[in-house]
C-alpha positions as CSV (number, residue, x, y, z in Angstrom):
1,M,-14.8,-27.6,15.5
2,A,-12.2,-27.4,18.3
3,A,-9.5,-24.9,17.8
4,E,-6.7,-27.1,19.1
5,P,-6.9,-30.0,16.5
6,T,-7.5,-27.4,13.7
7,A,-4.5,-25.4,14.8
8,H,-2.3,-28.5,14.6
9,K,-3.5,-29.1,11.0
10,L,-2.9,-25.5,10.0
11,I,0.6,-25.5,11.6
12,A,1.5,-28.6,9.6
13,K,0.1,-27.0,6.4
14,H,1.5,-23.5,6.7
15,R,4.5,-23.6,9.0
16,P,6.9,-24.2,6.1
17,T,5.6,-21.1,4.4
18,L,5.9,-19.0,7.6
19,D,9.5,-20.2,8.0
20,Q,10.3,-19.2,4.4
21,A,8.8,-15.8,5.0
22,L,10.9,-15.3,8.1
23,E,14.0,-16.3,6.2
24,A,13.0,-13.9,3.3
25,I,12.7,-10.8,5.6
26,H,16.0,-11.7,7.1
27,T,17.9,-12.1,3.8
28,R,15.9,-9.6,1.8
29,A,16.3,-11.9,-1.2
30,Y,13.6,-12.4,-3.8
31,W,10.8,-14.8,-2.7
32,S,7.1,-15.2,-3.2
33,P,4.7,-18.1,-2.7
34,H,2.0,-16.4,-4.8
35,P,2.3,-16.8,-8.6
36,E,2.2,-13.6,-10.7
37,H,1.0,-15.2,-13.9
38,P,-2.7,-15.7,-14.5
39,K,-2.2,-19.1,-16.1
40,A,-0.7,-20.5,-12.8
41,Y,-4.3,-20.6,-11.4
42,G,-7.1,-23.1,-12.1
43,E,-5.8,-26.2,-10.3
44,N,-5.6,-27.5,-6.7
45,G,-8.7,-25.6,-5.7
46,S,-7.8,-22.2,-7.2
47,L,-10.1,-20.5,-9.6
48,S,-9.2,-20.4,-13.3
49,A,-9.6,-17.1,-15.3
50,E,-13.0,-18.1,-16.5
51,E,-14.2,-19.3,-13.0
52,G,-12.8,-16.1,-11.4
53,K,-14.7,-13.9,-13.9
54,A,-17.9,-15.8,-13.4
55,A,-17.5,-15.5,-9.6
56,F,-17.1,-11.8,-10.0
57,D,-20.1,-11.4,-12.3
58,A,-22.2,-13.4,-9.9
59,L,-21.5,-10.7,-7.2
60,L,-22.9,-7.9,-9.3
61,G,-26.3,-6.5,-8.5
62,D,-26.7,-8.5,-5.3
63,R,-26.1,-8.4,-1.6
64,L,-22.7,-9.5,-0.3
65,A,-23.9,-11.4,2.8
66,I,-21.8,-11.1,5.9
67,D,-23.5,-12.4,9.0
68,Q,-22.1,-10.0,11.5
69,P,-23.9,-8.5,14.5
70,G,-25.6,-5.1,14.4
71,T,-26.7,-5.1,10.7
72,D,-29.3,-2.3,10.4
73,D,-29.3,-1.6,6.7
74,W,-27.8,-2.5,3.3
75,V,-25.6,0.1,1.6
76,G,-23.7,0.4,-1.7
77,G,-23.2,2.6,-4.7
78,E,-19.9,1.6,-6.3
79,V,-19.5,2.5,-9.9
80,S,-16.5,1.2,-11.7
81,P,-14.0,3.7,-13.2
82,F,-14.6,1.6,-16.4
83,G,-18.3,2.7,-16.4
84,I,-20.0,-0.3,-14.8
85,D,-22.5,0.1,-12.0
86,L,-21.5,-2.7,-9.7
87,G,-24.8,-2.7,-7.8
88,V,-23.4,-4.7,-4.8
89,T,-24.8,-3.9,-1.4
90,Y,-23.1,-4.5,2.0
91,P,-24.3,-4.8,5.6
92,H,-24.3,-1.5,7.4
93,A,-23.4,-1.9,11.1
94,D,-24.8,-0.4,14.2
95,I,-21.3,0.3,15.7
96,D,-22.7,0.2,19.3
97,V,-23.6,-3.4,18.7
98,L,-20.7,-4.5,16.5
99,L,-17.8,-3.2,18.5
100,P,-18.7,-5.1,21.8
101,A,-19.2,-8.3,19.7
102,M,-15.8,-7.9,18.2
103,K,-14.1,-7.5,21.5
104,A,-15.7,-10.7,22.9
105,G,-13.5,-13.0,20.9
106,Q,-10.2,-11.4,21.6
107,R,-9.4,-13.4,24.8
108,A,-9.5,-16.8,23.0
109,W,-7.6,-15.3,20.1
110,R,-4.9,-13.9,22.5
111,D,-4.6,-17.2,24.3
112,A,-4.1,-19.1,21.1
113,G,-0.5,-17.9,20.8
114,A,1.6,-16.3,18.1
115,E,2.1,-19.4,16.0
116,T,-1.6,-20.3,15.8
117,R,-2.6,-16.8,15.0
118,A,0.0,-16.7,12.2
119,V,-1.1,-19.9,10.5
120,V,-4.8,-18.9,10.7
121,C,-3.7,-15.7,8.9
122,L,-1.8,-17.8,6.3
123,E,-4.9,-19.9,5.7
124,I,-6.9,-16.7,5.1
125,L,-4.3,-15.6,2.6
126,K,-4.2,-19.0,0.9
127,R,-7.9,-18.9,0.3
128,I,-7.7,-15.4,-1.0
129,S,-4.9,-16.5,-3.3
130,D,-7.0,-19.3,-4.6
131,R,-9.6,-16.7,-5.7
132,T,-7.0,-14.3,-7.2
133,H,-8.9,-14.0,-10.5
134,E,-12.1,-13.1,-8.8
135,F,-10.3,-10.5,-6.6
136,A,-8.5,-9.1,-9.7
137,H,-11.8,-8.1,-11.3
138,A,-13.0,-6.7,-8.0
139,V,-9.8,-4.5,-7.7
140,M,-10.0,-3.5,-11.3
141,H,-13.5,-2.3,-11.2
142,T,-13.1,-0.3,-8.0
143,S,-9.7,1.2,-8.5
144,G,-9.5,1.7,-12.3
145,Q,-6.3,-0.4,-12.6
146,A,-6.0,-2.3,-15.9
147,F,-6.6,-6.0,-15.5
148,M,-3.1,-7.2,-15.4
149,M,-2.0,-4.7,-12.9
150,A,-5.1,-5.4,-10.8
151,F,-4.3,-9.1,-11.0
152,Q,-0.7,-8.7,-9.8
153,A,-0.8,-5.7,-7.5
154,G,-4.3,-6.5,-6.1
155,G,-3.6,-10.3,-6.0
156,P,-0.1,-11.9,-5.4
157,H,1.7,-8.6,-4.5
158,A,-1.0,-7.7,-1.9
159,Q,-1.0,-11.2,-0.6
160,D,2.8,-11.0,-0.3
161,R,2.5,-7.8,1.7
162,G,0.0,-9.4,4.0
163,L,2.2,-12.5,4.6
164,E,5.2,-10.2,5.2
165,A,3.2,-8.4,7.9
166,V,2.4,-11.8,9.5
167,A,6.1,-12.8,9.4
168,Y,7.2,-9.6,11.1
169,A,4.4,-9.9,13.7
170,Y,5.4,-13.4,14.5
171,A,9.1,-12.5,14.8
172,E,8.4,-9.7,17.2
173,Q,6.1,-11.7,19.4
174,V,8.4,-14.7,19.8
175,R,11.4,-12.4,20.5
176,T,10.4,-12.8,24.2
177,P,10.1,-16.4,25.4
178,D,6.8,-17.7,26.7
179,A,8.3,-18.6,30.1
180,A,11.6,-18.3,32.0
181,E,13.0,-19.7,35.3
182,W,14.8,-16.9,37.1
183,T,17.3,-17.6,39.9
184,K,19.4,-15.0,41.7
185,P,22.2,-16.3,43.9
186,Q,22.2,-15.0,47.5
187,G,25.6,-16.3,48.8
188,K,25.0,-18.5,51.8
189,R,21.3,-17.9,51.8
190,D,18.9,-19.7,49.5
191,P,18.7,-18.3,46.1
192,L,15.8,-16.2,45.0
193,A,13.7,-18.1,42.4
194,L,10.8,-17.0,40.3
195,D,8.8,-18.6,37.5
196,K,7.9,-16.0,34.9
197,R,5.4,-16.1,32.0
198,F,5.3,-13.6,29.2
199,T,2.2,-13.1,27.1
200,P,1.8,-10.8,24.0
201,V,-1.4,-8.9,24.7
202,P,-3.3,-7.0,22.0
203,R,-4.0,-3.3,22.2
204,G,-7.7,-3.7,21.3
205,I,-9.8,-3.3,18.2
206,A,-7.9,-2.2,15.1
207,L,-9.4,0.0,12.4
208,V,-8.3,-0.3,8.8
209,I,-9.3,2.7,6.7
210,G,-9.0,1.6,3.1
211,C,-8.0,3.6,0.0
212,N,-9.6,3.8,-3.4
213,T,-6.5,3.1,-5.6
214,F,-5.0,0.0,-3.9
215,P,-7.6,-1.4,-1.5
216,T,-5.9,-4.8,-1.0
217,W,-2.2,-3.8,-1.4
218,N,-2.5,-1.0,1.1
219,G,-5.1,-2.7,3.2
220,Y,-3.5,-6.1,3.9
221,P,-0.4,-5.0,5.8
222,G,-2.3,-3.3,8.6
223,L,-5.1,-5.9,8.6
224,F,-2.8,-8.9,9.0
225,A,-0.3,-7.2,11.3
226,S,-3.1,-6.4,13.7
227,L,-4.8,-9.7,13.4
228,A,-1.6,-11.7,13.8
229,T,-0.8,-9.8,17.0
230,G,-4.1,-10.7,18.6
231,N,-6.3,-7.7,17.8
232,A,-9.8,-7.8,16.3
233,V,-9.9,-5.8,13.1
234,L,-12.7,-3.6,11.8
235,V,-12.3,-2.9,8.0
236,K,-13.7,0.5,6.8
237,P,-13.2,0.5,3.0
238,H,-13.2,3.5,0.8
239,P,-16.8,4.0,-0.3
240,R,-15.7,3.6,-4.0
241,A,-13.7,0.5,-3.3
242,V,-15.6,-1.7,-0.9
243,L,-15.9,-5.0,-2.8
244,P,-12.2,-6.3,-2.6
245,L,-12.1,-5.7,1.2
246,A,-15.6,-7.0,1.8
247,L,-14.6,-10.2,0.1
248,T,-11.5,-10.3,2.3
249,V,-13.6,-9.9,5.4
250,R,-15.9,-12.7,4.4
251,V,-13.0,-15.1,3.7
252,A,-11.4,-14.2,7.0
253,R,-14.6,-14.8,8.9
254,E,-15.0,-18.2,7.3
255,V,-11.5,-19.3,8.2
256,L,-11.8,-18.0,11.8
257,T,-15.1,-19.9,12.2
258,E,-13.6,-23.2,10.9
259,A,-10.6,-22.8,13.1
260,G,-12.8,-22.5,16.2
261,F,-12.5,-18.8,16.8
262,D,-15.1,-16.0,16.9
263,P,-15.7,-14.7,13.3
264,N,-16.3,-11.3,14.7
265,L,-12.6,-10.8,15.1
266,V,-12.8,-9.4,11.6
267,A,-15.8,-7.3,10.6
268,L,-16.8,-4.8,7.9
269,A,-17.9,-1.2,8.3
270,A,-19.5,-0.1,5.1
271,E,-21.1,3.3,5.0
272,R,-24.0,5.2,3.5
273,P,-23.2,7.9,0.9
274,G,-21.7,10.9,2.6
275,E,-21.9,9.3,6.1
276,G,-18.2,9.8,6.8
277,I,-17.9,7.2,9.5
278,A,-14.1,7.1,9.5
279,K,-14.0,10.2,11.8
280,T,-16.6,8.7,14.1
281,L,-14.9,5.4,14.4
282,A,-11.4,6.9,14.7
283,V,-12.1,8.5,18.1
284,R,-14.1,5.7,19.6
285,P,-12.4,4.5,22.8
286,E,-12.6,0.9,21.7
287,I,-10.4,1.6,18.6
288,R,-6.8,1.3,19.7
289,I,-5.0,0.9,16.4
290,I,-5.6,2.7,13.1
291,D,-4.1,2.0,9.7
292,Y,-4.8,4.7,7.0
293,T,-3.8,5.3,3.4
294,G,-5.0,8.5,1.7
295,S,-4.9,12.3,1.8
296,T,-2.5,14.2,3.9
297,A,-5.3,16.3,5.3
298,F,-7.2,13.4,6.8
299,G,-4.0,11.6,7.9
300,D,-2.9,14.7,9.8
301,W,-6.4,14.8,11.4
302,L,-6.1,11.2,12.5
303,E,-2.7,11.8,14.1
304,A,-4.0,14.9,15.9
305,N,-7.3,13.6,17.1
306,A,-7.2,9.8,17.4
307,L,-5.1,10.1,20.5
308,Q,-6.4,6.9,22.1
309,A,-5.0,4.9,19.2
310,Q,-1.7,3.9,17.7
311,V,-2.0,5.5,14.3
312,Y,-0.1,4.3,11.2
313,T,-0.5,6.6,8.2
314,E,0.6,6.6,4.6
315,K,-0.3,10.0,3.3
316,A,1.0,11.9,0.3
317,G,4.3,13.3,-0.9
318,V,6.1,14.9,-3.8
319,N,8.3,12.2,-5.4
320,T,11.4,13.5,-7.1
321,V,13.9,12.2,-9.7
322,I,17.3,13.9,-10.2
323,V,18.6,13.6,-13.8
324,E,22.3,14.6,-13.7
325,S,23.9,12.2,-16.2
326,T,23.5,8.7,-17.5
327,D,25.5,6.0,-19.4
328,N,22.2,4.5,-20.8
329,Y,20.2,7.4,-22.1
330,K,17.7,5.3,-24.1
331,G,17.2,3.0,-21.1
332,M,16.7,5.9,-18.7
333,L,14.1,7.5,-20.9
334,S,12.3,4.2,-21.3
335,N,12.3,3.5,-17.6
336,L,11.0,6.9,-16.7
337,A,8.3,6.8,-19.4
338,F,7.0,3.6,-18.0
339,S,7.1,4.9,-14.4
340,L,5.2,8.1,-15.4
341,S,2.5,6.1,-17.3
342,L,1.8,3.1,-15.1
343,Y,-1.8,3.3,-13.8
344,S,-2.1,6.8,-15.1
345,G,0.4,8.0,-12.4
346,Q,-2.2,7.2,-9.7
347,M,0.3,5.7,-7.3
348,C,1.8,7.2,-4.2
349,T,5.2,6.2,-5.6
350,T,5.0,7.8,-9.1
351,P,7.6,10.4,-9.8
352,Q,6.3,14.0,-10.0
353,N,9.3,16.3,-10.2
354,L,12.1,15.6,-12.6
355,L,15.0,17.9,-11.7
356,I,17.2,18.5,-14.7
357,P,20.2,21.0,-14.9
358,R,19.3,23.9,-17.2
359,D,22.8,23.5,-18.9
360,G,22.0,19.9,-19.8
361,I,23.4,16.5,-19.0
362,S,26.1,14.2,-20.3
363,T,25.0,10.9,-21.7
364,D,26.3,7.9,-23.7
365,A,24.5,9.5,-26.7
366,G,26.5,12.8,-26.2
367,P,25.6,15.9,-24.3
368,K,21.9,16.7,-24.1
369,S,20.4,20.1,-23.3
370,Y,17.6,20.5,-20.8
371,D,15.1,21.0,-23.7
372,E,16.4,17.9,-25.5
373,V,16.1,15.8,-22.4
374,V,12.5,16.9,-21.8
375,A,11.6,16.6,-25.5
376,D,13.1,13.1,-25.7
377,L,11.3,12.0,-22.6
378,A,8.0,13.3,-24.0
379,Q,8.7,11.4,-27.2
380,S,9.4,8.2,-25.2
381,V,6.1,8.5,-23.3
382,A,4.3,9.2,-26.5
383,G,5.9,6.2,-28.2
384,L,5.1,3.9,-25.3
385,L,1.5,4.9,-25.4
386,G,1.2,5.4,-29.1
387,D,-0.8,2.2,-29.6
388,D,-4.2,2.5,-27.9
389,A,-4.4,-1.1,-26.9
390,R,-1.1,-1.0,-25.2
391,A,-1.9,2.4,-23.7
392,N,-5.2,1.0,-22.2
393,A,-3.3,-2.0,-20.7
394,L,-0.8,0.4,-19.0
395,L,-3.0,3.4,-18.1
396,G,-6.2,1.8,-16.8
397,A,-8.8,4.4,-16.0
398,I,-8.9,7.7,-14.2
399,V,-10.1,6.8,-10.7
400,N,-12.1,9.8,-9.8
401,P,-13.1,13.3,-11.1
402,D,-10.5,15.1,-8.9
403,V,-7.6,13.4,-10.8
404,K,-9.1,14.4,-14.1
405,A,-9.5,18.0,-12.9
406,R,-5.9,18.2,-11.8
407,L,-4.7,16.8,-15.1
408,E,-6.7,19.3,-17.0
409,A,-5.5,22.2,-14.9
410,A,-1.8,21.2,-15.2
411,S,-1.5,22.6,-18.7
412,G,-2.0,26.1,-17.3
413,L,0.9,25.8,-14.9
414,G,3.7,26.2,-17.5
415,E,4.9,25.3,-21.0
416,V,3.5,21.9,-22.0
417,A,6.2,19.5,-23.2
418,L,3.8,16.7,-23.7
419,A,0.0,17.2,-23.9
420,S,-2.4,14.7,-22.5
421,R,-4.6,12.9,-25.0
422,E,-7.9,11.1,-24.6
423,I,-8.0,7.4,-25.4
424,T,-11.1,5.2,-26.0
425,N,-11.3,1.8,-24.4
426,P,-13.3,-0.3,-26.8
427,E,-14.2,-2.8,-24.1
428,F,-15.3,-0.1,-21.6
429,P,-16.3,3.0,-23.7
430,K,-17.5,4.9,-20.5
431,A,-14.0,4.7,-19.0
432,T,-12.0,8.0,-18.7
433,V,-8.5,7.2,-20.1
434,R,-5.9,10.0,-20.4
435,T,-2.2,9.9,-21.2
436,P,0.3,11.8,-18.9
437,V,1.1,15.5,-19.3
438,I,4.6,16.8,-18.8
439,V,5.0,20.5,-17.9
440,K,8.2,22.6,-18.0
441,L,8.9,24.6,-14.9
442,D,11.9,26.6,-13.6
443,G,13.3,26.0,-10.2
444,A,14.5,29.6,-10.0
445,R,11.4,31.3,-11.2
446,K,8.3,32.5,-9.2
447,H,5.1,34.2,-10.3
448,W,5.9,34.1,-14.0
449,E,3.0,35.5,-16.1
450,G,0.6,34.8,-13.4
451,A,1.9,31.3,-12.6
452,D,3.9,30.3,-9.6
453,D,6.4,27.5,-10.6
454,E,7.5,26.9,-7.0
455,A,3.9,26.5,-5.8
456,A,3.3,24.0,-8.5
457,Y,6.2,21.7,-8.1
458,L,6.1,21.9,-4.2
459,S,2.5,20.7,-4.2
460,E,1.4,17.1,-4.8
461,C,-0.5,16.7,-8.1
462,F,-1.7,13.1,-7.8
463,G,-2.3,11.6,-11.2
464,P,-0.7,11.6,-14.6
465,V,1.1,14.9,-14.1
466,S,4.8,15.5,-14.0
467,F,7.0,18.6,-13.9
468,A,10.4,18.9,-15.7
469,V,12.0,21.4,-13.4
470,A,15.1,23.3,-14.6
471,V,17.7,23.7,-11.9
472,D,21.1,25.4,-11.8
473,S,23.2,22.4,-11.0
474,A,23.3,19.0,-9.4
475,A,24.0,20.7,-6.0
476,D,20.9,22.9,-6.6
477,A,18.9,19.7,-7.4
478,V,20.0,18.1,-4.1
479,R,19.1,21.2,-2.2
480,L,15.6,21.2,-3.8
481,L,15.3,17.5,-3.1
482,R,16.1,18.0,0.6
483,R,13.6,20.9,0.9
484,T,10.8,18.9,-0.9
485,V,11.3,15.9,1.4
486,Q,11.4,18.0,4.5
487,E,8.3,20.0,3.7
488,K,6.2,17.7,1.7
489,G,7.6,14.2,2.2
490,A,8.4,11.6,-0.5
491,M,7.6,7.9,-0.8
492,T,10.3,7.5,-3.5
493,V,13.3,9.3,-4.8
494,G,15.1,8.4,-8.0
495,A,18.4,9.6,-9.5
496,Y,20.5,9.2,-12.6
497,T,24.2,10.0,-12.4
498,T,27.5,8.6,-13.6
499,S,29.4,10.6,-10.9
500,K,30.3,8.8,-7.7
501,E,30.5,12.1,-6.0
502,V,27.0,13.2,-7.0
503,A,25.6,9.8,-6.2
504,A,27.2,9.9,-2.7
505,T,25.7,13.4,-2.2
506,I,22.2,12.3,-3.2
507,E,22.5,9.1,-1.1
508,E,23.5,11.2,2.0
509,A,20.6,13.5,1.5
510,C,18.2,10.6,1.3
511,L,19.7,9.0,4.4
512,E,19.5,12.3,6.4
513,E,15.9,13.0,5.2
514,C,14.8,9.4,5.5
515,A,13.7,8.8,1.9
516,Q,13.9,5.6,-0.1
517,L,16.3,6.0,-3.1
518,S,16.6,4.2,-6.4
519,L,19.7,4.9,-8.5
520,N,20.2,4.5,-12.2
521,L,17.2,2.3,-13.0
522,T,17.2,1.6,-16.7
523,G,15.8,-2.0,-17.0
524,G,12.6,-3.8,-15.8
525,V,12.6,-2.5,-12.3
526,Y,10.9,0.9,-11.7
527,V,11.1,3.6,-9.0
528,N,7.3,3.2,-8.3
529,Q,7.4,-0.5,-7.6
530,T,8.5,-2.2,-4.4
531,A,8.8,-5.9,-3.6
532,A,7.5,-7.5,-0.4
533,F,10.1,-9.2,1.8
534,S,12.8,-7.1,0.3
535,D,11.9,-3.4,-0.3
536,F,10.5,-1.0,2.3
537,H,7.5,0.9,1.1
538,G,7.9,4.4,2.6
539,S,10.3,5.0,5.5
540,G,8.2,6.4,8.3
541,G,10.8,9.1,8.6
542,N,9.4,12.0,6.5
543,P,6.0,13.7,6.2
544,A,4.7,11.3,3.5
545,A,4.2,8.4,5.9
546,N,4.8,7.7,9.6
547,A,5.3,4.0,9.0
548,A,7.0,1.7,6.6
549,L,5.6,-1.4,4.9
550,C,6.9,-3.5,6.4
551,D,9.3,-3.5,9.3
552,G,9.5,-4.3,13.0
553,A,8.2,-0.9,14.0
554,F,5.1,-1.5,11.9
555,V,4.0,-4.4,14.1
556,A,5.8,-4.2,17.5
557,N,3.5,-1.6,19.0
558,R,0.3,-3.4,18.1
559,F,0.8,-5.5,21.2
560,R,2.4,-5.3,24.6
561,V,4.1,-8.1,26.6
562,V,2.5,-8.7,30.0
563,E,4.5,-10.6,32.6
564,V,3.1,-12.8,35.4
565,R,5.7,-14.0,37.9
566,R,5.4,-16.4,40.9
567,E,7.8,-17.7,43.4
568,A,9.2,-21.0,42.2
């Protein structure tokens, strides 16, 4: 199939969506082409709930075939956090064979132009969207997210982030025109005249290093930003969360083939247990872009060692909420309880430290002491998760043993305000499900009875663990916030205050320390949620991440503009 006629069809099909996405990133208003409700699927070629579940079940215990060069083995080993052995195996690649094959298709992909690349990416996203129910089960059983969260975050929200990256990539590439006629007057002499052509040129092969908790949501921005800017993309999933990204790679290769391009522009790098190929791949000279989500230690290693590549990292941070005062005490407690509970706190945006003045706060329900605020929050979390069915729907499952170990160790760090309890999931009895723990700490106390409060709250404790930290005042809370962001970074900051002066002080601190702030959330929007096309996920300006999802900086350095000029 010739690329040119196919490109025209895809432009006709997807250009309106691309234009809407471009408008959305300009206005920052709400927009999404991907339905959030499961019942919206099942027509016009999309899989229904039953069809999606059947498609997922058909994958289990079988090879997921991807006809890519250099396959020398079949590897697997994923076990769902809900207790199911997936039994799916994937092609293992000889990198020395695969990387040259990936590079071979980049010239035609580069020459296709920004618009064609964008609409091919949109066709990939459309086909993934049609299979959202199938992908939801794949995300659920690799990440431990409860089904509805896996459906939304792993489906439409991830697809939105991918489309957002395509829109930013397109906008940056067309900022410079394809051609220009340049004429410089020379007085009585003939003018100087040049014809100039400008071509966005990809950096090279991009490497996406996937994460366990949000394989599609965190993986799609880098994947589609690199592909839309002309780069081939090698996807290296987390070994416990291969399936969602392997399905993505297979869809991408199908679309590229049908559009007349080399399918090896997108390939999979699955690994044997303990192989650790991310380090090997990261320093290969062919790898010119790296997108990574995961631990700070490996993110720092990439930034220090993958010097041949442009490295984009989302690492870890210590997210903080300042509670100074509120005019909706019940709404504040409810909002915080949900934020602490969602997906068992296994989100890089979940609050960890709650800074509360030791003398208490003012509320619409009267003054509340520090102890009362903490007790009321504990009661709110306990009430939210009191029904096991609702708790399972919110908490999902603990994603790995490290999270469970941190949760169990947290009770030894201070006075426990809310103890974690074990919940049984009747549908998945092997799942590890735990409610959050809340521990009281003192911001002015160190080395108390063998514990070090400061060491605890200044360390990231990823999972369902939060610390209610007593501070001397709002000013003291802001000082601790600044220090935390400077030293450890933060993906999110929250604050509750009725004081304009306190709000202004917190806002200024977040502007200076480059941290995303949410003020006085008491309704159905939570500090650990961000919306594509409107919210920036991370800032790229503090140690938690060196990039934001998504802005111009996230895409602009994935390509360079090369000029060819001739005398007219």
